[in-house]
C-alpha positions as CSV (number, residue, x, y, z in Angstrom):
1,E,-15.8,29.2,-26.5
2,V,-15.0,28.5,-30.1
3,E,-17.9,26.1,-30.4
4,A,-20.2,28.7,-29.0
5,Q,-19.2,31.1,-31.7
6,G,-21.1,29.0,-34.2
7,R,-24.4,29.4,-32.5
8,P,-26.9,32.3,-33.1
9,D,-26.5,35.3,-30.9
10,L,-29.4,37.4,-29.6
11,G,-29.1,41.0,-28.5
12,L,-31.3,43.9,-27.5
13,Q,-30.8,47.4,-28.7
14,A,-32.4,50.7,-27.4
15,L,-32.3,53.8,-29.5
16,S,-33.1,57.4,-28.6
17,G,-32.5,60.5,-30.6
18,S,-33.8,63.5,-32.5
19,F,-33.3,64.0,-36.2
20,T,-35.3,67.1,-36.6
21,R,-36.7,69.8,-34.3
22,E,-39.5,67.5,-33.6
23,P,-39.8,65.7,-30.3
24,R,-37.4,63.0,-29.5
25,T,-37.9,59.5,-30.9
26,A,-37.2,56.3,-29.1
27,G,-37.0,52.7,-30.3
28,L,-36.3,49.2,-29.2
29,G,-34.8,46.6,-31.4
30,L,-34.0,42.9,-31.3
31,L,-30.7,41.8,-33.0
32,I,-30.1,38.2,-34.2
33,T,-26.7,37.3,-35.5
34,L,-26.5,34.2,-37.6
35,P,-23.0,32.9,-38.3
36,I,-23.8,31.4,-41.7
37,L,-20.8,32.2,-43.8
38,D,-17.7,31.5,-41.8
39,H,-16.1,29.5,-44.6
40,G,-14.9,26.8,-42.2
41,A,-13.1,29.2,-39.9
42,R,-14.9,27.9,-36.8
43,R,-14.1,24.3,-37.7
44,G,-10.5,25.3,-38.2
45,R,-10.3,27.0,-34.9
46,I,-11.8,23.9,-33.2
47,A,-9.4,21.6,-35.0
48,E,-6.4,23.8,-33.9
49,L,-7.6,23.8,-30.3
50,R,-7.9,20.0,-30.4
51,R,-4.3,19.7,-31.8
52,L,-3.1,22.1,-29.0
53,E,-4.9,20.0,-26.4
54,E,-3.4,16.8,-27.7
55,A,0.1,18.3,-27.7
56,Q,-0.4,19.5,-24.1
57,R,-1.5,16.0,-23.2
58,H,1.6,14.5,-24.7
59,R,3.8,17.0,-22.8
60,V,2.0,16.1,-19.5
61,D,2.6,12.4,-20.2
62,A,6.3,13.0,-21.0
63,T,6.7,15.0,-17.8
64,R,5.0,12.2,-15.8
65,R,7.4,9.7,-17.3
66,E,10.4,11.9,-16.5
67,V,9.3,12.5,-12.9
68,R,8.8,8.7,-12.5
69,T,12.3,8.0,-13.8
70,D,13.8,10.7,-11.6
71,V,12.1,9.3,-8.5
72,M,13.2,5.7,-9.3
73,T,16.8,6.8,-10.0
74,A,16.9,8.8,-6.8
75,F,15.4,5.9,-4.9
76,E,18.0,3.4,-6.3
77,R,20.8,5.8,-5.4
78,A,19.5,6.3,-1.9
79,T,19.2,2.5,-1.4
80,A,22.8,2.0,-2.6
81,A,24.1,4.8,-0.4
82,Q,22.2,3.3,2.6
83,A,23.8,-0.1,1.9
84,T,27.3,1.4,1.7
85,L,26.7,3.2,5.0
86,A,25.4,0.0,6.6
87,T,28.7,-1.7,5.7
88,F,30.6,0.8,7.7
89,Q,28.2,0.7,10.6
90,D,28.1,-3.1,10.6
91,G,31.7,-3.4,11.7
92,L,34.1,-2.0,9.2
93,L,34.8,1.1,11.3
94,E,35.2,-1.1,14.4
95,R,37.6,-3.5,12.7
96,A,39.8,-0.7,11.5
97,R,39.8,0.8,15.1
98,R,40.7,-2.6,16.6
99,L,43.5,-3.1,14.0
100,L,45.0,0.3,14.9
101,H,44.7,-0.5,18.6
102,A,46.4,-3.8,18.2
103,S,49.2,-2.3,16.1
104,R,49.8,0.4,18.8
105,I,50.0,-2.3,21.5
106,G,52.3,-4.4,19.3
107,F,54.6,-1.5,18.6
108,Q,54.8,-0.5,22.3
109,A,55.7,-4.1,23.1
110,G,58.2,-4.2,20.3
111,Q,56.4,-6.9,18.4
112,T,55.2,-4.7,15.5
113,S,57.3,-2.4,13.3
114,L,56.8,1.3,12.9
115,V,55.8,0.7,9.2
116,A,53.0,-1.6,10.3
117,L,51.7,0.9,12.9
118,L,51.8,3.7,10.3
119,E,49.9,1.5,7.8
120,A,47.3,0.7,10.4
121,Q,46.9,4.5,11.1
122,R,46.6,5.2,7.4
123,T,44.0,2.4,7.0
124,Y,42.0,3.7,9.9
125,R,42.0,7.3,8.6
126,A,41.0,6.1,5.1
127,V,38.1,4.1,6.6
128,Q,37.0,7.1,8.6
129,T,37.2,9.4,5.5
130,E,35.2,6.9,3.4
131,Y,32.6,6.6,6.2
132,V,32.2,10.4,6.3
133,Q,31.8,10.4,2.5
134,A,29.3,7.6,2.7
135,R,27.2,9.6,5.2
136,A,27.4,12.6,2.9
137,D,26.4,10.6,-0.1
138,Y,23.5,9.1,1.8
139,A,22.3,12.5,2.9
140,L,22.5,13.9,-0.7
141,A,20.8,10.8,-2.1
142,L,17.9,11.3,0.4
143,A,17.7,15.0,-0.5
144,D,17.6,14.1,-4.2
145,L,14.8,11.6,-3.5
146,Q,12.8,14.2,-1.6
147,R,13.3,16.7,-4.4
148,A,12.4,14.2,-7.1
149,S,9.3,13.1,-5.2
150,G,8.2,16.6,-4.3
151,T,8.6,16.1,-0.6
152,L,11.6,18.4,0.1
153,A,10.7,20.7,2.9
154,A,9.7,24.2,1.9
155,D,12.1,25.8,4.4
156,L,15.0,23.9,3.0
157,I,14.2,25.0,-0.5
158,Q,14.0,28.6,0.6
159,E,17.3,28.3,2.5
160,A,19.0,26.8,-0.6
161,T,17.7,29.6,-2.9
162,K,19.0,32.4,-0.8
């Protein structure tokens, strides 16, 4: 638009009127506007628009880098959370359950002390709590990854903003 302001402009003008008691007069005219003396204003406007365009391009590039970093960070967090969860699912929970079961049987048979049984129960509860936390961490990490990558379901976003 600014570049077009430096070009000649054509226009058509129609006149009709009466200046005396004589019959009406009518006329048709052609207008030509020549932007000769703008004293560099047009070039200044073009230069300013180019600076604004370059600044916008830099903002877009910075936003892209930020999104890429957010996605990579969220992905790494989700991967780590998944590995932690896999540790529990690959046998840690089962080993804690077997230890508790063996301690109960040993206590009932008189071969294990009450302190050992209570310690086995405490360990089992701690492992369960850590497992629940690992599941929550994994779910949050996946949600962060979906948010960062722009794939978070629209209905979840609407529900969260209520």
